[in-house]
N, CA, C and O of each residue as an XYZ file, in Angstrom:
604
protein
N     129.159    143.714    144.049
C     129.948    143.527    144.500
C     129.924    141.942    145.156
O     129.382    141.636    146.218
N     130.720    140.942    144.158
C     130.611    139.782    144.847
C     130.990    139.269    146.095
O     132.165    139.531    146.349
N     130.348    138.564    147.052
C     130.686    138.126    148.109
C     132.031    137.552    148.344
O     132.620    137.353    147.282
N     132.498    137.322    149.081
C     133.965    136.756    149.557
C     133.509    135.149    150.306
O     132.958    135.207    151.405
N     133.709    134.040    149.802
C     133.603    132.885    151.144
C     134.776    132.507    151.408
O     135.703    132.711    150.624
N     134.934    131.857    152.624
C     135.372    131.206    153.501
C     134.921    129.993    153.906
O     133.716    129.791    153.753
N     135.560    129.166    154.367
C     135.233    127.697    155.176
C     135.701    127.936    156.390
O     136.687    128.599    156.713
N     134.779    127.237    157.186
C     134.689    127.060    158.595
C     133.784    125.701    159.073
O     132.975    125.133    158.339
N     134.095    125.325    160.428
C     133.695    124.379    160.864
C     133.351    125.005    162.333
O     134.070    125.414    163.245
N     131.874    124.898    162.156
C     131.383    125.219    163.481
C     131.005    123.996    164.156
O     130.680    122.926    163.641
N     131.119    124.397    165.749
C     130.911    123.611    166.681
C     129.559    123.675    167.495
O     128.587    124.306    167.081
N     129.572    122.859    168.883
C     128.429    122.842    169.287
C     127.816    124.256    169.844
O     126.616    124.521    169.769
N     128.669    125.013    170.338
C     128.040    126.712    170.854
C     127.663    127.083    169.319
O     126.480    127.284    169.046
N     128.260    127.139    168.719
C     127.967    127.920    166.922
C     126.447    127.337    166.813
O     125.591    128.181    166.546
N     126.163    126.455    166.928
C     124.726    125.668    166.598
C     123.806    125.712    167.955
O     122.884    124.907    168.081
N     124.120    126.765    169.047
C     123.279    126.738    170.016
C     123.051    125.384    170.559
O     121.973    125.073    171.066
N     124.034    124.589    170.460
C     123.405    123.223    171.060
C     124.211    123.365    172.191
O     125.177    124.127    172.235
N     123.690    122.364    173.471
C     123.926    122.611    174.562
C     123.226    121.169    175.169
O     122.734    120.509    174.254
N     123.121    120.724    176.133
C     122.337    119.262    176.593
C     121.042    119.738    176.702
O     120.646    120.627    177.455
N     120.248    118.926    175.699
C     119.188    119.057    175.274
C     118.578    117.803    176.553
O     118.865    116.606    176.571
N     117.676    118.558    177.538
C     117.228    117.753    178.540
C     115.880    117.414    178.802
O     115.435    116.927    179.842
N     115.154    117.768    177.576
C     113.903    117.618    177.721
C     112.988    117.746    176.288
O     113.427    118.529    175.445
N     111.799    117.044    175.998
C     111.408    117.425    174.645
C     111.724    116.123    173.549
O     110.967    115.948    172.594
N     112.795    115.320    173.762
C     113.514    114.538    172.690
C     112.661    113.063    172.759
O     112.730    112.106    173.531
N     111.931    113.320    171.721
C     110.591    111.930    171.585
C     111.084    111.169    170.373
O     111.457    111.856    169.422
N     111.135    109.982    170.277
C     110.963    109.035    168.981
C     110.058    109.225    168.179
O     109.140    109.976    168.507
N     110.061    108.677    167.062
C     109.337    108.707    165.572
C     109.014    110.174    165.518
O     107.902    110.528    165.125
N     109.709    110.843    165.804
C     109.466    112.547    165.583
C     110.811    113.095    165.167
O     111.812    112.468    165.514
N     110.941    114.267    164.417
C     112.053    114.917    163.833
C     112.223    115.984    165.031
O     111.358    116.833    165.246
N     113.571    115.862    165.900
C     113.623    116.837    167.094
C     114.412    117.708    166.711
O     115.443    117.309    166.169
N     114.211    119.056    166.849
C     115.385    120.230    166.341
C     116.075    120.439    167.720
O     115.635    120.807    168.809
N     117.709    119.959    167.153
C     118.211    120.091    168.494
C     119.516    120.777    168.396
O     120.380    120.582    169.251
N     119.714    121.641    167.305
C     120.327    122.953    166.961
C     120.457    123.516    165.804
O     120.214    122.914    164.758
N     120.805    124.581    165.850
C     120.508    125.388    164.999
C     121.622    127.019    164.820
O     122.303    127.297    165.808
N     121.681    127.611    164.039
C     122.277    128.583    164.010
C     121.443    129.723    163.338
O     120.478    129.282    162.715
N     121.569    130.952    163.315
C     120.967    131.556    163.002
C     121.879    132.577    161.906
O     122.913    133.052    162.375
N     121.574    132.872    160.676
C     122.416    133.613    159.708
C     122.565    134.936    160.208
O     121.515    135.519    160.478
N     124.067    135.781    160.466
C     123.792    136.712    160.937
C     123.605    137.965    159.484
O     123.396    137.814    158.280
N     123.763    138.906    160.173
C     123.423    140.336    159.090
C     124.554    140.251    158.048
O     125.753    140.082    158.268
N     123.909    140.407    156.835
C     124.841    140.673    155.410
C     125.521    139.319    155.706
O     126.693    139.551    156.004
N     125.313    138.296    155.735
C     125.985    137.235    155.529
C     125.185    135.826    154.902
O     124.215    135.508    155.591
N     125.350    135.252    154.129
C     124.869    133.767    153.872
C     125.814    132.464    154.605
O     126.896    132.542    155.188
N     125.160    131.555    154.393
C     125.762    130.449    155.236
C     125.094    129.196    154.361
O     123.922    129.184    153.986
N     126.095    128.121    154.104
C     125.940    127.183    153.549
C     126.026    125.935    153.769
O     127.025    125.646    153.109
N     125.572    124.746    154.367
C     125.965    123.716    155.063
C     127.033    122.924    153.993
O     126.798    122.780    152.794
N     128.256    122.442    154.692
C     129.291    122.122    153.682
C     130.336    123.046    153.322
O     130.227    124.269    153.247
N     131.925    121.958    152.988
C     132.905    122.783    152.476
C     133.648    122.254    151.372
O     134.004    121.076    151.368
N     133.868    122.927    150.575
C     134.809    121.820    149.774
C     134.101    121.244    148.523
O     132.901    121.489    148.399
N     134.758    120.470    147.545
C     133.795    119.812    146.661
C     135.011    118.481    146.189
O     136.061    118.299    146.805
N     134.687    117.889    145.313
C     135.667    116.848    144.758
C     135.694    117.748    143.351
O     134.717    118.137    142.712
N     137.318    117.991    143.019
C     137.748    118.574    141.743
C     138.934    117.922    141.446
O     139.791    117.512    142.228
N     138.882    117.842    139.714
C     139.764    116.833    139.418
C     140.168    115.603    140.166
O     141.354    115.396    140.419
N     139.437    114.970    140.445
C     139.517    113.549    140.837
C     140.184    113.549    142.735
O     140.515    112.586    143.427
N     140.168    114.843    143.026
C     140.717    115.009    144.484
C     139.541    115.619    145.123
O     139.017    116.626    144.647
N     139.067    114.984    146.292
C     138.169    115.058    147.301
C     138.968    116.005    148.087
O     140.107    115.727    148.463
N     138.297    117.294    148.380
C     138.522    118.330    149.143
C     137.206    118.792    150.018
O     137.091    119.931    150.470
N     136.155    117.670    150.208
C     135.240    117.822    151.003
C     135.755    117.878    152.627
O     136.731    117.217    152.984
N     135.134    118.578    153.394
C     135.285    118.618    154.968
C     134.350    117.501    155.407
O     133.468    116.965    154.736
N     134.735    117.236    156.746
C     134.108    116.058    157.477
C     133.125    116.447    158.584
O     133.522    116.799    159.695
N     131.791    116.373    158.241
C     131.081    116.332    159.529
C     130.985    115.519    160.257
O     130.790    114.385    159.822
N     131.090    115.765    161.815
C     130.824    114.471    162.574
C     130.058    115.218    163.889
O     130.341    116.245    164.507
N     128.913    114.193    164.043
C     127.832    114.489    165.563
C     127.855    113.016    166.062
O     127.434    112.043    165.436
N     128.279    113.022    166.991
C     128.403    112.038    168.011
C     127.599    112.662    168.809
O     127.881    113.717    169.378
N     126.160    111.834    168.943
C     125.332    112.022    169.840
C     125.277    111.331    171.181
O     125.050    110.123    171.118
N     125.394    111.705    172.039
C     125.399    110.767    173.345
C     124.544    110.974    174.554
O     124.288    112.172    174.674
N     124.110    110.374    175.319
C     123.110    110.336    176.517
C     123.680    110.902    177.577
O     124.599    111.688    177.348
N     123.275    110.641    179.014
C     124.216    110.970    180.145
C     125.178    109.795    180.476
O     126.280    109.932    181.008
N     124.522    108.437    180.029
C     125.594    107.541    180.162
C     126.767    107.542    179.292
O     127.510    106.569    179.167
N     126.939    108.853    178.591
C     127.883    108.500    177.473
C     127.625    107.514    176.248
O     128.469    107.523    175.352
N     126.740    106.830    176.156
C     126.258    105.479    175.004
C     125.674    106.401    173.965
O     124.943    107.391    173.964
N     126.246    105.724    173.161
C     125.714    106.425    171.495
C     124.258    106.057    171.537
O     123.930    105.027    172.126
N     123.166    106.987    170.830
C     121.618    107.315    170.727
C     121.974    106.920    169.227
O     122.913    107.472    168.652
N     121.253    106.019    168.657
C     121.047    105.665    167.646
C     119.801    106.228    167.126
O     118.776    106.461    167.766
N     120.016    106.411    165.917
C     118.848    107.459    164.946
C     119.305    108.230    163.876
O     120.518    108.378    163.726
N     118.374    108.825    162.986
C     118.701    109.546    161.828
C     119.046    111.053    162.337
O     118.691    111.435    163.451
N     119.794    111.908    161.397
C     120.059    113.171    161.619
C     119.599    113.421    160.328
O     119.627    112.627    159.387
N     119.045    114.911    160.327
C     119.068    115.443    159.209
C     119.737    116.969    159.269
O     119.671    117.579    160.335
N     120.183    117.390    158.471
C     120.291    119.151    158.070
C     119.426    119.468    157.357
O     118.863    118.844    156.457
N     119.227    120.913    157.911
C     118.513    121.542    156.884
C     118.330    123.228    157.111
O     118.593    123.788    158.176
N     117.870    123.855    155.995
C     118.035    125.084    155.911
C     116.261    125.604    156.037
O     115.367    124.921    155.539
N     116.023    126.776    156.709
C     114.804    126.883    156.879
C     114.435    128.461    157.160
O     114.955    128.800    158.224
N     113.779    129.421    156.609
C     113.810    130.490    156.705
C     113.066    131.066    157.773
O     112.217    130.396    158.360
N     113.306    132.242    158.078
C     113.327    132.780    159.593
C     111.838    132.023    160.596
O     111.901    131.693    161.780
N     110.785    131.927    159.822
C     109.623    131.488    160.354
C     109.566    130.177    160.391
O     108.757    129.630    161.141
N     110.461    129.411    159.546
C     110.700    127.696    159.547
C     109.173    127.244    159.067
O     108.504    126.455    159.734
N     108.675    127.885    157.739
C     107.841    127.769    157.196
C     107.973    127.025    155.955
O     107.114    126.309    155.440
N     109.251    127.297    155.494
C     109.911    126.717    154.399
C     111.497    125.973    154.622
O     112.559    126.595    154.650
N     111.369    124.820    154.734
C     112.219    123.766    155.389
C     112.939    122.969    154.103
O     112.221    122.278    153.381
N     113.953    123.048    153.913
C     114.605    122.220    152.915
C     115.911    121.327    153.611
O     116.787    121.698    154.393
N     115.651    120.013    152.987
C     116.656    119.093    153.609
C     117.688    119.217    152.712
O     117.682    119.482    151.510
N     118.757    118.934    153.644
C     120.109    118.925    152.579
C     120.700    117.512    152.924
O     121.361    117.023    152.008
N     120.626    117.002    153.703
C     121.209    115.736    154.210
C     120.402    114.980    155.145
O     119.720    115.525    156.013
N     120.481    113.626    154.960
C     119.972    112.702    156.205
C     120.733    111.743    156.287
O     120.974    111.243    155.188
N     121.289    111.200    157.253
C     121.884    110.074    157.572
C     121.852    109.456    158.616
O     121.576    110.135    159.604
N     122.062    108.252    158.792
C     122.478    107.514    160.301
C     123.211    108.254    161.267
O     124.076    109.030    160.863
N     122.979    108.122    162.564
C     123.928    108.846    163.775
C     125.353    107.773    163.483
O     126.425    108.375    163.445
N     125.403    106.354    163.293
C     126.217    105.813    163.219
C     127.326    106.059    162.210
O     128.490    105.834    162.539
N     126.997    106.551    160.884
C     127.643    107.150    160.005
C     128.482    108.484    160.486
O     129.688    108.684    160.348
N     127.443    109.382    161.122
C     128.193    111.058    161.507
C     128.980    110.809    162.926
O     129.665    111.664    163.487
N     128.770    109.590    163.358
C     129.802    109.135    164.381
C     131.009    109.121    163.776
O     131.818    109.796    164.413
N     131.636    108.428    162.418
C     132.655    108.505    161.977
C     133.067    109.489    161.197
O     134.212    109.601    160.760
N     131.883    110.450    160.939
C     132.291    111.374    159.739
C     131.856    111.408    158.562
O     131.992    110.344    157.957
N     131.182    112.582    157.777
C     130.371    112.179    156.476
C     130.870    113.313    155.832
O     130.901    114.481    156.221
N     131.297    112.749    154.681
C     131.729    113.515    153.893
C     130.915    114.667    153.464
O     130.111    114.363    152.583
N     130.885    116.217    153.927
C     130.087    117.114    153.346
C     130.291    118.449    152.335
O     130.491    119.579    152.782
N     130.221    118.186    151.141
C     130.423    119.049    150.514
C     129.464    120.197    150.274
O     128.242    120.052    150.255
N     130.125    121.404    150.083
C     129.425    122.595    149.868
C     127.897    122.804    148.919
O     127.670    122.995    147.724
N     127.204    122.685    149.909
C     125.716    122.592    148.812
C     125.436    123.980    148.615
O     125.504    124.988    149.318
N     124.947    123.602    146.904
C     124.206    125.074    146.336
C     123.095    125.918    147.070
O     122.912    127.106    146.805
N     122.452    125.305    147.903
C     121.445    125.891    148.372
C     121.995    127.075    149.782
O     122.783    126.703    150.651
N     121.509    128.207    149.748
C     122.498    128.905    150.671
C     121.333    129.848    151.620
O     120.440    130.548    151.142
N     121.601    129.661    152.929
C     120.760    130.387    153.841
C     120.996    132.085    153.935
O     122.127    132.501    154.184
N     120.055    132.875    153.757
C     120.431    134.315    154.058
C     119.834    134.841    155.293
O     119.181    134.266    156.164
N     120.207    136.065    155.171
C     120.133    136.909    156.550
C     118.912    136.132    157.415
O     117.947    135.697    156.787
N     118.970    136.005    158.575
C     117.819    135.525    159.477
C     117.318    134.373    159.127
O     116.216    134.009    159.538
N     118.019    133.692    158.369
C     117.447    132.233    157.739
C     118.142    131.303    158.885
O     118.936    131.869    159.637
N     117.924    130.083    159.041
C     118.654    129.170    160.079
C     119.198    127.834    159.261
O     118.455    127.160    158.548
N     120.411    127.590    159.439
C     120.814    126.310    159.558
C     120.193    125.432    160.730
O     120.077    126.056    161.784
N     119.824    124.274    160.752
C     119.191    123.241    161.556
C     119.539    122.118    161.249
O     119.602    121.587    160.140
N     119.888    121.553    162.741
C     119.890    119.941    162.932
C     119.158    119.176    163.464
O     118.958    119.270    164.675
N     118.397    117.944    162.498
C     117.087    117.538    163.580
C     117.895    116.205    163.923
O     118.997    115.917    163.457
N     117.058    115.354    164.929
C     117.217    114.100    165.211
C     116.281    113.362    165.625
O     115.453    113.716    166.464
N     116.323    112.209    165.047
C     115.126    111.223    165.257
C     115.402    110.030    165.945
O     115.303    109.066    165.185
N     115.705    109.733    167.075
C     115.804    108.588    167.744
C     115.186    107.209    167.931
O     114.074    107.094    168.447
N     115.862    106.209    167.537
C     115.495    104.997    167.117
C     114.181    104.365    168.488
O     112.981    104.141    168.326
N     114.834    104.264    169.467
C     114.485    103.668    170.624
C     113.919    104.974    171.797
O     114.276    106.147    171.907
N     112.948    104.193    172.523
C     112.688    105.488    173.410
C     112.902    104.750    174.712
O     112.456    105.264    175.738
N     113.494    103.676    174.769
C     113.763    103.129    175.944
C     114.981    103.529    176.282
O     115.327    103.662    177.456
N     115.891    103.800    175.071
C     117.223    104.674    175.577
C     117.309    105.994    175.623
O     118.429    106.350    175.989
N     116.327    107.161    175.323
C     116.293    108.129    175.474
C     114.786    108.439    176.112
O     113.767    108.462    175.422
N     114.815    108.644    177.372
C     113.472    109.073    178.175
C     113.287    111.023    177.659
O     114.070    111.914    177.332
N     112.173    110.928    177.801
C     112.133    112.486    177.548
C     112.987    113.695    178.777
O     113.185    114.910    178.813
N     113.218    112.808    179.431
C     114.002    113.539    180.863
C     115.606    113.390    180.677
O     116.380    113.907    181.482
N     116.071    112.604    179.495
C     117.393    112.069    179.397
C     118.099    113.426    178.828
O     117.483    114.392    178.377
N     119.318    113.322    178.925
C     120.229    114.441    178.570
C     120.877    113.605    177.280
O     121.297    112.449    177.236
N     120.790    114.723    176.154
C     121.614    114.211    175.006
C     122.703    114.960    174.773
O     122.346    116.135    174.690
N     124.173    114.811    174.588
C     125.349    115.568    174.557
C     126.137    114.903    175.606
O     126.580    115.770    176.360
N     126.458    113.843    175.929
C     127.373    112.879    176.448
C     128.386    113.806    177.051
O     128.010    114.977    177.097
N     129.795    113.511    177.607
C     131.262    114.395    177.650
C     131.955    113.878    176.728
O     133.036    114.367    176.399
N     131.416    112.738    176.125
C     132.342    112.263    174.839
C     131.452    112.744    173.760
O     131.369    111.883    172.885
N     130.840    113.675    173.531
C     129.971    114.253    171.990
C     130.609    114.665    171.377
O     131.655    115.057    171.893
N     130.450    114.837    170.055
C     131.464    115.725    169.248
C     130.254    116.469    168.536
O     129.138    115.993    168.330
N     130.755    117.855    168.171
C     129.329    118.248    167.405
C     130.651    119.006    166.475
O     131.261    119.949    166.979
N     131.017    118.475    165.057
C     131.438    119.368    164.113
C     130.809    119.602    162.901
O     130.650    118.519    162.339
N     130.349    120.586    162.197
C     129.802    120.836    160.965
C     130.543    122.083    159.942
O     130.616    123.311    159.993
N     130.880    121.344    159.298
C     131.521    122.361    158.346
C     130.447    123.426    157.440
O     129.326    123.083    157.063
N     130.994    124.614    157.224
C     129.815    125.574    156.762
C     130.813    126.150    156.061
O     131.995    126.118    156.405
N     130.171    126.951    154.586
C     130.729    128.138    153.729
C     130.245    129.133    154.266
O     129.068    129.092    154.626
N     131.105    130.411    154.482
C     130.327    131.395    155.046
C     130.613    132.399    153.588
O     131.626    132.417    152.890
N     129.724    132.957    153.477
C     129.830    134.621    152.204
C     129.371    135.824    153.185
O     128.398    135.982    153.923
N     130.498    136.593    152.863
C     130.326    137.910    153.289
C     130.930    138.970    152.290
O     130.848    140.172    152.542
């Protein structure tokens, strides 16, 4: 039986993203959010595609802010990993400035299976803006990622 697919937009709580209060360091990829694929489902980053010259891709928006509500410059990576995180596949990498405005994210061919993970990594640019005790996720932070669910 073929799996039925539908598109959703996950928010911060879907990705277990709350305020990250410690352990975010520069020059290192920091795992800041993740979702575990539920039983008997598959998940893919993104939703929609370009078809017949029409852009149906959904927009991914990640505005990372510190406790002063100022933007945190750096790189964001979207990845799929197995349950033990021994096999990690990078799906997309882009600057936070681009994710602030929204990045079109088509459904990826790679799907995460049951118990695997969709992960968001962040690599900040400057240590003076994000100390190890800083909070990532200020009041104006936006965390919206389109996914395609197969069940």
